[in-house]
VEXMARGU-206646 format. One record per residue: x, y, z of N, C-alpha, C in turn; residue in three letters. Coordinates in steps of 0.2 Angstrom, whole numbers, padded with zeros to 4 digits, always signed. Layout:
BEGIN
XYZXYZXYZALA ...
//
This chain:
BEGIN
+0036-0088-0180+0030-0088-0180+0026-0082-0179UNK +0022-0080-0182+0021-0074-0184+0012-0071-0185UNK +0008-0078-0185+0000-0077-0182+0000-0086-0180UNK -0006-0084-0175-0009-0091-0174-0007-0099-0178UNK -0006-0102-0179-0008-0107-0182-0016-0111-0182UNK -0019-0112-0189-0025-0116-0188-0028-0119-0180UNK -0022-0125-0178-0024-0128-0173-0024-0122-0167UNK -0020-0117-0166-0020-0113-0162-0026-0110-0162UNK -0028-0109-0167-0036-0105-0168-0041-0107-0167UNK -0041-0114-0167-0047-0117-0164-0047-0120-0157UNK -0039-0120-0155-0041-0119-0147-0043-0115-0144UNK -0041-0107-0146-0043-0101-0146-0052-0100-0146UNK -0053-0102-0149-0062-0104-0151-0065-0108-0147UNK -0063-0113-0144-0065-0118-0137-0064-0115-0133UNK -0057-0110-0130-0057-0109-0123-0061-0102-0123UNK -0061-0096-0130-0066-0091-0128-0073-0095-0127UNK -0075-0098-0132-0085-0101-0128-0084-0102-0122UNK -0078-0108-0119-0080-0108-0113-0078-0100-0108UNK -0073-0097-0109-0074-0091-0104-0082-0086-0107UNK -0084-0088-0112-0092-0085-0114-0097-0088-0111UNK -0097-0093-0108-0101-0098-0106-0101-0099-0098UNK -0095-0101-0096-0093-0103-0089-0093-0095-0085UNK -0088-0091-0089-0085-0086-0083-0089-0078-0083UNK -0088-0078-0090-0092-0070-0089-0098-0070-0088UNK -0103-0075-0088-0110-0074-0083-0110-0074-0074UNK -0100-0076-0073-0100-0075-0068-0097-0068-0064UNK -0094-0064-0070-0089-0059-0067-0091-0055-0063UNK -0096-0054-0061-0099-0050-0057-0098-0052-0047UNK -0102-0059-0048-0099-0064-0041-0092-0064-0042UNK -0087-0064-0048-0078-0065-0047-0076-0060-0044UNK -0080-0054-0048-0078-0046-0045-0082-0045-0038UNK -0087-0044-0036-0088-0042-0030-0091-0046-0024UNK -0091-0051-0026-0091-0058-0021-0085-0058-0016UNK -0091-0062-0013-0084-0065-0007-0081-0074-0009UNK -0086-0076-0014-0082-0082-0015-0075-0085-0020UNK -0073-0089-0019-0067-0092-0022-0068-0092-0029UNK -0062-0091-0033-0061-0093-0041-0059-0099-0041UNK -0058-0104-0037-0056-0111-0038-0061-0117-0041UNK -0067-0116-0041-0070-0119-0044-0070-0117-0050UNK -0071-0114-0053-0072-0111-0059-0063-0114-0063UNK -0059-0112-0060-0054-0114-0063-0054-0121-0064UNK -0056-0124-0060-0056-0133-0059-0060-0135-0066UNK -0066-0133-0068-0071-0133-0072-0066-0133-0077UNK -0063-0126-0078-0060-0126-0085-0054-0131-0085UNK -0050-0133-0080-0045-0138-0081-0049-0146-0085UNK -0055-0147-0080-0059-0152-0082-0058-0153-0091UNK -0062-0147-0092-0067-0148-0099-0061-0147-0105UNK -0053-0145-0105-0049-0146-0108-0044-0151-0105UNK -0045-0155-0104-0041-0161-0099-0034-0158-0098UNK -0034-0151-0096-0028-0148-0093-0025-0155-0087UNK -0029-0157-0083-0028-0160-0077-0025-0167-0079UNK -0027-0170-0085-0025-0176-0087-0018-0176-0092UNK -0019-0170-0093-0013-0169-0098-0005-0167-0092UNK -0008-0163-0085-0001-0163-0081+0000-0169-0077UNK -0006-0175-0078-0004-0181-0073+0002-0186-0078UNK +0000-0182-0085+0005-0187-0088+0012-0185-0089UNK +0011-0178-0091+0020-0174-0091+0022-0177-0086UNK +0016-0176-0078+0021-0178-0071+0024-0185-0071UNK +0019-0190-0074+0025-0197-0073+0031-0198-0080UNK +0030-0194-0083+0036-0194-0089+0043-0191-0084UNK +0040-0183-0081+0045-0183-0078+0049-0186-0073UNK +0043-0188-0066+0046-0193-0065+0052-0198-0063UNK +0049-0203-0069+0052-0206-0071+0059-0206-0076UNK +0059-0198-0076+0066-0197-0082+0071-0195-0075UNK +0068-0195-0070+0072-0192-0064+0075-0198-0062UNK +0070-0204-0060+0072-0209-0057+0077-0213-0061UNK +0077-0212-0068+0084-0213-0071+0088-0211-0071UNK +0090-0206-0071+0095-0201-0067+0097-0202-0062UNK +0094-0205-0057+0097-0204-0049+0099-0213-0051UNK +0097-0217-0054+0098-0222-0053+0105-0224-0060UNK +0105-0219-0063+0113-0220-0070+0112-0214-0069UNK +0116-0210-0063+0118-0205-0065+0123-0202-0069UNK +0126-0207-0071+0133-0206-0076+0129-0207-0084UNK +0124-0209-0084+0123-0210-0092+0116-0205-0093UNK +0111-0204-0090+0104-0201-0089+0105-0194-0092UNK +0099-0192-0095+0100-0185-0097+0104-0179-0093UNK +0107-0176-0096+0109-0169-0085+0104-0167-0084UNK +0105-0167-0077+0101-0164-0073+0099-0156-0072UNK +0093-0154-0074+0094-0147-0077+0087-0143-0071UNK +0090-0138-0066+0084-0134-0062+0083-0129-0066UNK +0077-0129-0067+0074-0123-0071+0070-0121-0064UNK +0064-0114-0066+0062-0111-0059+0054-0115-0064UNK +0050-0109-0063+0043-0110-0061+0042-0113-0067UNK +0036-0114-0070+0033-0118-0077+0030-0115-0083UNK +0028-0108-0078+0026-0103-0085+0019-0103-0079UNK +0015-0098-0082+0007-0096-0079+0005-0103-0076UNK +0004-0108-0082-0001-0115-0080+0005-0119-0080UNK +0011-0121-0082+0017-0124-0080+0016-0129-0086UNK +0012-0129-0091+0013-0132-0096+0020-0135-0099UNK +0021-0141-0101+0028-0144-0103+0026-0145-0110UNK +0029-0149-0112+0034-0149-0120+0027-0149-0123UNK +0028-0145-0130+0019-0146-0133+0013-0143-0133UNK +0011-0137-0126+0008-0134-0122+0009-0127-0122UNK +0015-0125-0123+0019-0119-0124+0011-0113-0129UNK +0008-0115-0134+0001-0110-0137-0003-0111-0133UNK -0005-0118-0132-0012-0118-0126-0009-0115-0121UNK -0003-0114-0116-0005-0109-0113-0004-0103-0112UNK -0002-0100-0117-0002-0094-0119-0008-0093-0120UNK -0013-0095-0125-0021-0095-0127-0026-0094-0121UNK -0023-0099-0119-0027-0099-0110-0029-0093-0108UNK -0020-0092-0106-0020-0084-0102-0024-0079-0106UNK -0020-0081-0112-0023-0071-0113-0034-0074-0115UNK -0033-0077-0117-0043-0078-0119-0045-0076-0111UNK -0044-0080-0105-0045-0078-0097-0046-0070-0095UNK -0041-0069-0096-0037-0062-0096-0042-0056-0100UNK -0047-0060-0105-0050-0056-0109-0057-0052-0102UNK -0058-0057-0097-0062-0056-0094-0064-0054-0086UNK -0057-0060-0086-0054-0060-0076-0048-0062-0075UNK -0043-0057-0078-0036-0057-0076-0036-0058-0069UNK -0039-0058-0064-0038-0060-0058-0037-0070-0057UNK -0043-0071-0061-0042-0078-0063-0033-0082-0063UNK -0033-0079-0069-0025-0080-0070-0020-0081-0065UNK -0020-0073-0062-0015-0074-0056-0017-0077-0051UNK -0023-0080-0049-0023-0085-0044-0021-0093-0046UNK -0022-0092-0055-0019-0100-0057-0012-0101-0058UNK -0010-0095-0061-0002-0095-0062+0004-0095-0055UNK +0002-0095-0050+0004-0093-0043+0005-0102-0041UNK -0001-0104-0043-0002-0111-0036+0002-0116-0042UNK +0002-0114-0051+0005-0120-0054+0012-0118-0056UNK +0012-0113-0060+0017-0109-0061+0022-0106-0057UNK +0021-0106-0051+0027-0103-0047+0027-0109-0040UNK +0022-0110-0036+0021-0115-0031+0023-0123-0033UNK +0018-0125-0039+0022-0131-0043+0027-0131-0045UNK +0030-0125-0048+0035-0124-0055+0043-0126-0048UNK +0042-0122-0044+0046-0122-0041+0049-0129-0036UNK +0043-0133-0034+0044-0138-0034+0049-0144-0038UNK +0045-0144-0044+0046-0147-0048+0054-0146-0051UNK +0054-0141-0051+0063-0140-0052+0068-0140-0048UNK +0065-0139-0040+0070-0141-0033+0069-0147-0030UNK +0064-0151-0033+0060-0157-0027+0063-0163-0029UNK +0064-0166-0024+0065-0174-0026+0060-0178-0027UNK +0061-0184-0028+0056-0187-0030+0050-0186-0025UNK +0052-0190-0022+0047-0189-0014+0042-0183-0012UNK +0047-0178-0014+0042-0172-0013+0039-0170-0019UNK +0040-0169-0023+0034-0168-0029+0029-0175-0029UNK +0031-0183-0027+0023-0183-0028+0020-0182-0022UNK +0023-0180-0017+0020-0177-0011+0015-0171-0013UNK +0018-0167-0016+0015-0161-0016+0012-0158-0025UNK +0019-0158-0028+0017-0156-0037+0010-0159-0039UNK +0011-0164-0041+0005-0167-0042+0000-0165-0043UNK -0004-0166-0035-0010-0162-0033-0010-0154-0036UNK -0004-0149-0034-0005-0144-0036-0005-0142-0045UNK -0002-0146-0049-0002-0146-0055-0008-0147-0059UNK -0011-0153-0055-0020-0154-0056-0025-0149-0054UNK -0020-0146-0051-0026-0140-0046-0034-0142-0043UNK -0029-0149-0040-0034-0152-0035-0033-0149-0027UNK -0027-0148-0027-0027-0141-0024-0021-0135-0024UNK -0021-0131-0019-0020-0124-0021-0013-0123-0018UNK -0009-0119-0023-0004-0117-0020-0002-0108-0018UNK +0002-0109-0014+0004-0100-0013+0011-0100-0015UNK +0016-0096-0018+0022-0094-0017+0025-0088-0013UNK +0028-0089-0007+0030-0085-0002+0038-0081-0002UNK +0035-0077-0005+0044-0073-0005+0043-0065-0002UNK +0037-0061-0005+0036-0053-0004+0034-0053+0004UNK +0040-0046+0009+0038-0048+0014+0036-0038+0016UNK +0036-0036+0021+0031-0029+0020+0037-0025+0020UNK +0040-0025+0021+0048-0021+0022+0054-0020+0015UNK +0052-0028+0010+0056-0030+0004+0053-0031-0001UNK +0049-0026-0001+0045-0030-0011+0050-0029-0015UNK +0054-0025-0016+0056-0024-0023+0065-0029-0019UNK +0067-0026-0015+0074-0029-0012+0071-0036-0009UNK +0068-0042-0014+0067-0046-0011+0071-0050-0006UNK +0076-0049-0009+0083-0056-0005+0085-0052+0002UNK +0088-0047-0003+0095-0041+0003+0088-0040+0010UNK +0083-0038+0009+0078-0035+0015+0073-0038+0017UNK +0074-0048+0015+0071-0052+0018+0071-0051+0026UNK +0067-0053+0031+0068-0054+0039+0066-0062+0039UNK +0060-0062+0037+0058-0071+0037+0065-0074+0040UNK +0065-0082+0044+0073-0084+0045+0069-0091+0046UNK +0074-0096+0045+0075-0102+0049+0081-0103+0051UNK +0080-0108+0056+0086-0108+0061+0083-0116+0061UNK +0093-0118+0060+0094-0130+0063+0090-0128+0070UNK +0085-0134+0070+0081-0135+0078+0081-0144+0078UNK +0086-0147+0079+0085-0154+0081+0086-0158+0074UNK +0082-0163+0073+0082-0163+0064+0080-0160+0060UNK +0079-0154+0061+0075-0149+0054+0076-0143+0055UNK +0070-0137+0056+0073-0131+0056+0065-0126+0061UNK +0066-0122+0062+0062-0118+0064+0060-0114+0061UNK +0054-0111+0058+0053-0104+0054+0049-0099+0057UNK +0052-0093+0059+0050-0085+0059+0048-0082+0055UNK +0045-0078+0055+0044-0070+0051+0036-0070+0048UNK +0037-0066+0044+0031-0065+0039+0030-0061+0031UNK +0024-0066+0029+0025-0064+0022+0019-0060+0020UNK +0018-0054+0016+0013-0050+0012+0012-0051+0007UNK +0007-0048+0003+0004-0047-0003+0006-0054-0006UNK +0004-0058-0005+0004-0068-0006-0002-0069-0011UNK -0004-0070-0015-0009-0074-0020-0010-0079-0018UNK -0017-0080-0016-0018-0088-0014-0016-0089-0006UNK -0013-0086-0004-0014-0083+0002-0018-0086+0008UNK -0024-0084+0008-0027-0085+0013-0031-0094+0012UNK -0031-0097+0005-0033-0101+0006-0028-0107+0003UNK -0025-0105+0002-0019-0113+0000-0020-0116+0004UNK -0018-0122+0003-0016-0130+0002-0009-0132+0004UNK -0004-0127+0000+0002-0131+0001+0007-0122-0001UNK +0012-0122+0003+0014-0117+0003+0023-0116+0001UNK +0026-0114-0004+0031-0113-0003+0034-0105+0000UNK +0039-0105+0005+0040-0103+0007+0048-0099+0009UNK +0052-0096+0008+0058-0094+0006+0060-0087+0012UNK +0065-0092+0014+0068-0087+0023+0075-0088+0021UNK +0077-0083+0026+0086-0085+0027+0090-0088+0033UNK +0092-0092+0031+0095-0095+0036+0101-0092+0041UNK +0098-0094+0047+0100-0088+0052+0105-0093+0055UNK +0112-0094+0053+0118-0098+0057+0121-0096+0062UNK +0118-0092+0067+0119-0089+0075+0125-0086+0076UNK +0123-0081+0069+0129-0077+0067+0131-0069+0076UNK +0124-0068+0077+0121-0064+0082+0123-0060+0084UNK +0126-0055+0088+0127-0047+0086+0134-0044+0083UNK +0136-0051+0081+0141-0050+0078+0141-0050+0071UNK +0135-0055+0070+0134-0052+0063+0130-0047+0060UNK +0135-0044+0057+0133-0036+0054+0130-0036+0047UNK +0126-0031+0047+0122-0028+0041+0123-0032+0034UNK +0128-0031+0031+0131-0033+0027+0131-0042+0024UNK +0133-0043+0032+0130-0050+0031+0124-0054+0030UNK +0121-0051+0036+0115-0053+0035+0110-0053+0029UNK +0110-0045+0023+0107-0044+0020+0110-0052+0014UNK +0117-0056+0014+0119-0061+0010+0119-0067+0012UNK +0115-0065+0017+0114-0075+0022+0108-0078+0017UNK +0112-0086+0016+0109-0090+0010+0101-0093+0014UNK +0096-0089+0007+0092-0091+0006+0088-0099+0005UNK +0082-0102+0009+0082-0108+0009+0073-0107+0008UNK +0072-0113+0004+0065-0114+0000+0061-0120+0005UNK +0056-0119+0008+0053-0125+0010+0045-0125+0008UNK +0042-0132+0011+0034-0133+0008+0033-0131+0014UNK +0026-0128+0016+0022-0128+0021+0015-0133+0017UNK +0012-0134+0024+0006-0136+0023+0001-0131+0027UNK -0005-0132+0023-0012-0129+0028-0011-0130+0033UNK -0015-0127+0039-0015-0131+0045-0009-0132+0051UNK -0003-0132+0047+0001-0132+0052+0004-0127+0059UNK +0005-0130+0064+0005-0124+0069+0011-0119+0069UNK +0008-0113+0070+0011-0108+0072+0012-0106+0064UNK +0008-0108+0060+0005-0104+0053+0000-0100+0055UNK -0001-0095+0051-0009-0090+0052-0007-0088+0044UNK -0014-0087+0040-0015-0087+0035-0021-0082+0036UNK -0018-0075+0034-0026-0071+0035-0033-0071+0030UNK -0037-0067+0032-0042-0065+0027-0041-0061+0022UNK -0043-0062+0015-0038-0058+0010-0040-0052+0009UNK -0037-0047+0006-0037-0040+0005-0043-0037+0004UNK -0045-0034+0005-0047-0026+0000-0041-0024-0006UNK -0045-0024-0011-0040-0023-0018-0043-0017-0023UNK -0039-0014-0026-0042-0010-0031-0043-0013-0037UNK -0040-0019-0036-0043-0023-0044-0041-0031-0042UNK -0040-0035-0047-0039-0041-0048-0042-0044-0043UNK -0048-0043-0039-0051-0047-0037-0053-0053-0035UNK -0054-0057-0041-0055-0063-0041-0048-0067-0041UNK -0042-0064-0037-0036-0066-0038-0036-0067-0031UNK -0038-0070-0023-0037-0070-0016-0029-0066-0014UNK -0028-0063-0011-0021-0061-0007-0021-0059-0002UNK -0018-0064+0001-0016-0059+0010-0009-0061+0011UNK -0010-0061+0019-0003-0061+0022-0004-0069+0027UNK +0005-0069+0027+0005-0076+0031+0011-0075+0037UNK +0009-0077+0042+0011-0077+0049+0015-0084+0049UNK +0023-0082+0052+0025-0090+0055+0029-0089+0061UNK +0027-0093+0065+0029-0091+0073+0031-0098+0077UNK +0037-0099+0078+0040-0106+0078+0038-0112+0075UNK +0036-0110+0067+0034-0117+0064+0041-0120+0064UNK +0039-0128+0066+0043-0134+0065+0044-0136+0058UNK +0049-0135+0054+0049-0139+0047+0053-0146+0047UNK +0052-0149+0049+0056-0155+0047+0061-0156+0041UNK +0065-0158+0041+0070-0157+0034+0069-0161+0029UNK +0064-0165+0027+0060-0166+0022+0057-0161+0019UNK +0053-0157+0021+0052-0151+0019+0056-0145+0015UNK +0063-0148+0016+0068-0141+0014+0068-0143+0006UNK +0067-0138+0000+0068-0141-0006+0076-0140-0008UNK +0076-0144-0014+0086-0146-0013+0087-0151-0006UNK +0080-0154-0004+0084-0157+0004+0087-0164+0003UNK +0091-0165-0005+0096-0172-0003+0101-0166-0002UNK +0102-0161-0003+0108-0159-0002+0109-0155+0006UNK +0114-0153+0009+0116-0151+0014+0112-0144+0014UNK +0108-0140+0018+0107-0133+0020+0113-0129+0018UNK +0122-0132+0021+0126-0129+0021+0130-0129+0014UNK +0126-0134+0008+0127-0133+0002+0129-0127-0003UNK +0134-0124-0003+0134-0117-0007+0127-0118-0013UNK +0127-0123-0017+0124-0125-0022+0115-0122-0020UNK +0113-0127-0015+0107-0124-0010+0106-0117-0008UNK +0106-0114-0013+0103-0106-0012+0096-0104-0015UNK +0091-0105-0013+0085-0100-0017+0085-0097-0020UNK +0088-0091-0021+0088-0085-0025+0087-0087-0032UNK +0091-0094-0035+0092-0095-0042+0085-0097-0043UNK +0082-0101-0039+0076-0104-0043+0069-0097-0042UNK +0071-0093-0036+0064-0088-0036+0068-0082-0044UNK +0073-0082-0044+0074-0077-0053+0073-0081-0056UNK +0073-0090-0058+0069-0090-0066+0065-0092-0062UNK +0060-0090-0057+0052-0088-0057+0049-0084-0061UNK +0056-0078-0056+0054-0070-0062+0054-0071-0068UNK +0056-0074-0070+0057-0076-0077+0052-0076-0081UNK +0048-0084-0079+0044-0086-0082+0037-0083-0079UNK +0037-0078-0073+0032-0075-0072+0030-0068-0077UNK +0036-0067-0077+0037-0058-0080+0035-0059-0089UNK +0037-0067-0091+0036-0065-0098+0028-0068-0099UNK +0025-0071-0093+0019-0073-0094+0013-0065-0092UNK +0015-0061-0091+0013-0055-0090+0011-0053-0097UNK +0016-0054-0100+0014-0051-0109+0007-0055-0111UNK +0007-0062-0111+0000-0064-0111-0005-0063-0109UNK -0004-0061-0102-0010-0057-0100-0011-0051-0100UNK -0007-0046-0102-0008-0040-0106-0010-0039-0114UNK -0009-0045-0116-0015-0047-0121-0020-0047-0124UNK -0024-0053-0118-0029-0051-0116-0031-0046-0115UNK -0031-0042-0110-0035-0037-0108-0034-0032-0114UNK -0028-0031-0119-0028-0025-0125-0034-0028-0131UNK -0031-0036-0130-0041-0037-0136-0045-0038-0133UNK -0045-0036-0126-0056-0033-0124-0058-0028-0125UNK -0052-0024-0124-0054-0018-0122-0052-0014-0129UNK -0048-0017-0134-0050-0016-0142-0057-0017-0145UNK -0058-0024-0143-0064-0025-0146-0071-0020-0143UNK -0072-0020-0136-0074-0017-0133-0078-0009-0136UNK -0071-0007-0137-0071+0000-0139-0072+0001-0145UNK -0071-0002-0151-0073-0004-0157-0079-0005-0159UNK -0084-0006-0155-0089-0006-0155-0093-0002-0151UNK -0090+0000-0148-0093+0007-0144-0094+0013-0148UNK -0087+0013-0152-0085+0020-0158-0090+0017-0164UNK -0093+0011-0165-0099+0012-0172-0105+0013-0166UNK -0106+0010-0163-0112+0010-0159-0114+0019-0158UNK -0111+0021-0153-0111+0026-0149-0111+0032-0156UNK -0115+0038-0152-0117+0042-0158-0120+0052-0156UNK -0112+0056-0157-0112+0062-0153-0114+0064-0162UNK -0116+0071-0161-0119+0076-0167-0122+0075-0175UNK -0128+0066-0172-0128+0065-0178-0124+0059-0181UNK -0117+0058-0180-0114+0051-0181-0112+0049-0178UNK -0108+0041-0179-0105+0039-0174-0097+0042-0171UNK -0098+0041-0166-0091+0044-0165-0084+0039-0167UNK -0084+0036-0168-0078+0032-0175-0076+0036-0180UNK -0083+0040-0181-0080+0045-0188-0074+0050-0188UNK -0075+0054-0178-0071+0055-0177-0062+0054-0175UNK -0058+0059-0178-0051+0059-0177-0047+0057-0173UNK -0048+0061-0166-0047+0057-0161-0051+0052-0159UNK -0055+0051-0159-0057+0043-0157-0055+0037-0162UNK -0053+0038-0168-0047+0033-0172-0041+0032-0171UNK -0037+0040-0168-0031+0039-0166-0032+0036-0158UNK -0032+0037-0155-0038+0028-0150-0034+0023-0153UNK -0042+0021-0156-0042+0013-0160-0034+0013-0161UNK -0031+0016-0167-0026+0014-0170-0019+0013-0164UNK -0019+0016-0158-0013+0016-0156-0015+0009-0151UNK -0021+0006-0151-0022+0003-0146-0019-0006-0151UNK -0022-0003-0158-0022-0008-0161-0015-0011-0163UNK -0010-0004-0162-0002-0005-0162+0002-0007-0155UNK -0001-0008-0151-0001-0009-0145-0001-0020-0145UNK -0009-0020-0150-0012-0025-0149-0005-0033-0152UNK -0003-0024-0159+0003-0031-0160+0009-0033-0160UNK +0010-0027-0155+0019-0026-0152+0017-0033-0149UNK +0013-0032-0143+0012-0036-0136+0010-0044-0140UNK +0006-0044-0145+0007-0052-0147+0013-0054-0150UNK +0018-0048-0154+0023-0054-0157+0029-0054-0152UNK +0028-0052-0146+0030-0054-0140+0029-0059-0138UNK +0023-0062-0137+0020-0067-0136+0022-0072-0141UNK +0023-0073-0146+0025-0077-0153+0030-0077-0151UNK +0034-0073-0150+0043-0073-0150+0042-0080-0142UNK +0041-0079-0139+0042-0084-0133+0038-0089-0133UNK +0032-0091-0137+0033-0096-0140+0037-0102-0143UNK +0040-0096-0148+0044-0100-0152+0051-0102-0147UNK +0051-0099-0145+0058-0098-0141+0056-0107-0138UNK +0053-0106-0133+0051-0110-0127+0050-0118-0133UNK +0047-0116-0136+0048-0123-0141+0053-0128-0143UNK +0058-0122-0143+0065-0126-0144+0070-0127-0139UNK +0065-0127-0133+0070-0127-0127+0073-0122-0123UNK +0072-0115-0126+0076-0110-0124+0070-0108-0117UNK +0073-0101-0114+0071-0098-0112+0071-0089-0111UNK +0069-0085-0112+0070-0078-0110+0074-0075-0107UNK +0080-0072-0106+0084-0069-0102+0079-0067-0094UNK +0082-0065-0089+0078-0062-0085+0077-0052-0089UNK +0082-0052-0090+0082-0046-0095+0078-0045-0098UNK +0080-0050-0104+0073-0051-0109+0065-0052-0106UNK +0066-0054-0101+0056-0056-0098+0054-0047-0095UNK +0061-0045-0092+0058-0040-0089+0057-0034-0095UNK +0058-0032-0100+0058-0031-0106+0052-0031-0108UNK +0050-0040-0107+0041-0038-0111+0037-0037-0105UNK +0037-0038-0098+0033-0036-0094+0034-0028-0093UNK +0040-0024-0093+0038-0019-0094+0033-0015-0100UNK +0036-0016-0107+0032-0014-0110+0025-0015-0110UNK +0023-0024-0109+0016-0025-0112+0011-0022-0106UNK +0014-0022-0101+0008-0021-0093+0009-0013-0093UNK +0015-0009-0097+0011-0001-0098+0007+0001-0105UNK +0008-0006-0109+0002-0004-0114-0003-0008-0114UNK -0003-0011-0110-0011-0014-0105-0014-0009-0103UNK -0010-0005-0097-0014-0001-0091-0016+0008-0097UNK -0011+0007-0103-0012+0013-0105-0019+0013-0110UNK -0018+0008-0115-0024+0003-0118-0030+0004-0115UNK -0032+0003-0107-0036+0001-0106-0040+0007-0101UNK -0036+0011-0100-0039+0019-0098-0039+0021-0103UNK -0038+0021-0109-0039+0025-0115-0044+0023-0118UNK -0048+0016-0116-0055+0014-0118-0059+0017-0112UNK -0057+0017-0105-0061+0021-0101-0063+0028-0105UNK -0057+0031-0105-0060+0039-0109-0063+0039-0117UNK -0063+0034-0120-0066+0034-0125-0075+0033-0124UNK -0075+0027-0119-0081+0027-0118-0085+0033-0111UNK -0081+0038-0110-0084+0044-0107-0085+0042-0100UNK -0094+0046-0098-0095+0044-0092-0097+0037-0090UNK -0097+0032-0096-0100+0027-0097-0094+0022-0095UNK -0089+0024-0095-0081+0020-0096-0081+0021-0087UNK -0083+0025-0085-0080+0027-0078-0087+0021-0072UNK -0090+0019-0073-0096+0014-0071-0094+0008-0072UNK -0096+0005-0065-0093-0003-0066-0099-0007-0070UNK -0104-0004-0073-0106-0008-0078-0104-0010-0084UNK -0101-0005-0086-0097-0006-0093-0092-0012-0090UNK -0088-0013-0096-0084-0018-0093-0075-0015-0091UNK -0075-0010-0094-0068-0005-0096-0066-0002-0089UNK -0071-0002-0086-0069+0001-0078-0064-0005-0075UNK -0069-0013-0075-0064-0015-0072-0058-0018-0073UNK -0057-0017-0082-0052-0019-0084-0046-0015-0082UNK -0048-0009-0083-0042-0004-0083-0039-0003-0075UNK -0045-0006-0070-0042-0007-0064-0037-0014-0062UNK -0038-0020-0066-0035-0025-0066-0028-0024-0068UNK -0027-0019-0076-0023-0020-0079-0018-0015-0076UNK -0018-0010-0070-0015-0007-0067-0010-0012-0063UNK -0014-0017-0061-0010-0021-0058-0002-0026-0061UNK -0005-0026-0067+0003-0028-0068+0009-0025-0070UNK +0009-0016-0070+0014-0013-0067+0016-0015-0063UNK +0013-0018-0056+0016-0020-0048+0019-0025-0047UNK +0013-0029-0050+0012-0040-0050+0021-0041-0053UNK +0021-0046-0049+0029-0051-0053+0034-0045-0053UNK +0034-0040-0048+0041-0032-0050+0039-0026-0053UNK +0038-0021-0048+0036-0016-0053+0040-0014-0057UNK +0037-0009-0062+0041-0008-0068+0045-0005-0067UNK +0047+0000-0062+0055+0002-0060+0058-0003-0060UNK +0060-0009-0057+0064-0014-0055+0064-0016-0062UNK +0059-0018-0068+0060-0020-0074+0066-0014-0075UNK +0066-0009-0075+0069-0005-0080+0078-0004-0077UNK +0078-0006-0072+0086-0009-0067+0088-0015-0071UNK +0082-0022-0071+0085-0026-0074+0089-0027-0080UNK +0084-0023-0084+0085-0021-0089+0094-0017-0092UNK +0093-0011-0090+0099-0007-0089+0104-0010-0088UNK +0104-0015-0083+0112-0017-0077+0111-0021-0083UNK +0107-0027-0087+0110-0032-0093+0114-0027-0099UNK +0112-0024-0100+0113-0019-0106+0121-0016-0104UNK +0121-0015-0099+0131-0011-0096+0133-0016-0096UNK +0131-0023-0095+0138-0028-0093+0139-0031-0099UNK +0136-0030-0105+0137-0030-0111+0147-0028-0115UNK 
//
């Protein structure tokens, strides 16, 4: 795949019209207001029948799972994949997902953050690890965006050391578990109806349990509902950018969790195969290659705005686009656009073939595309000069939003580590 097909272009134009009609007029409200972003996303889902496609994809998946459970030796092998990407798209929807993500990010990247975490991470984890009953109880409403999901793994002192530094714990209690701890920087945390939470199993080691063994304790994943006793969802944080994606903290104080809330609950919590690290790592992969599509949208918008401004803005009696330094900025933006677009194309082709980038490949895509988007956005601000620093010119918002890509879904420094470790293992 080296370019969008005619069908892809038609989808792109349709999504762009929706964005121009429904989202651009609300950018100021989304950027500076206190409103939630979810209604405009629900309208987007209904406009393109994404909710209907999700219901059909869900129905087929459930039927296949039931068939496997009834005839475990004859059905297709059970596969455990992590999140379904930023939009959770099923087979045949790979290009639609990437196009929608990039087009939304041209105007409001935070919308994609809110949507992707709810569907790709929260619903994706339940679809990958849940029983039929768990999927029917929680996943379908998330996939259709009727309910909002959060995916809670990050803690105040364990951002990059997500597993080893995790302090939140669950301990067996009666027929279930009791959860205690805290999560932070949780997308959709303030408003989520359904929350997938990762916590370490407290096996009662006590004082004899040394630091090393605490770091390596089994990690379990559970599904929580808004309003549960002992669960606190804070108000949204004030942030540098990504304003249309609400972010907050979660506190757990003796939250009782029935066994049915344990993902992979058909297995014992003592089963060595039931460790949340694997599903989380798979989610990291889909989240990171999704950032390439997000970055592409920001790069395309910044380039389009910059080209238009370079043609219209005059200095010394001529358009600034006639000056070589301005031309150099535009040329570098175009190179970044082509490189990131090719990464997106490669990912679509892999997904269509039933493959997925490795964690190291996804980290490489995330590292390059996030830094490219940030550089392009900052150069756009520079090209606009004083105007670029003003909030009324859109490059100001895009520069703040793009910077989050270098932190969101794992910092650039962590991506370097994953890429290098993979190379050194070869």
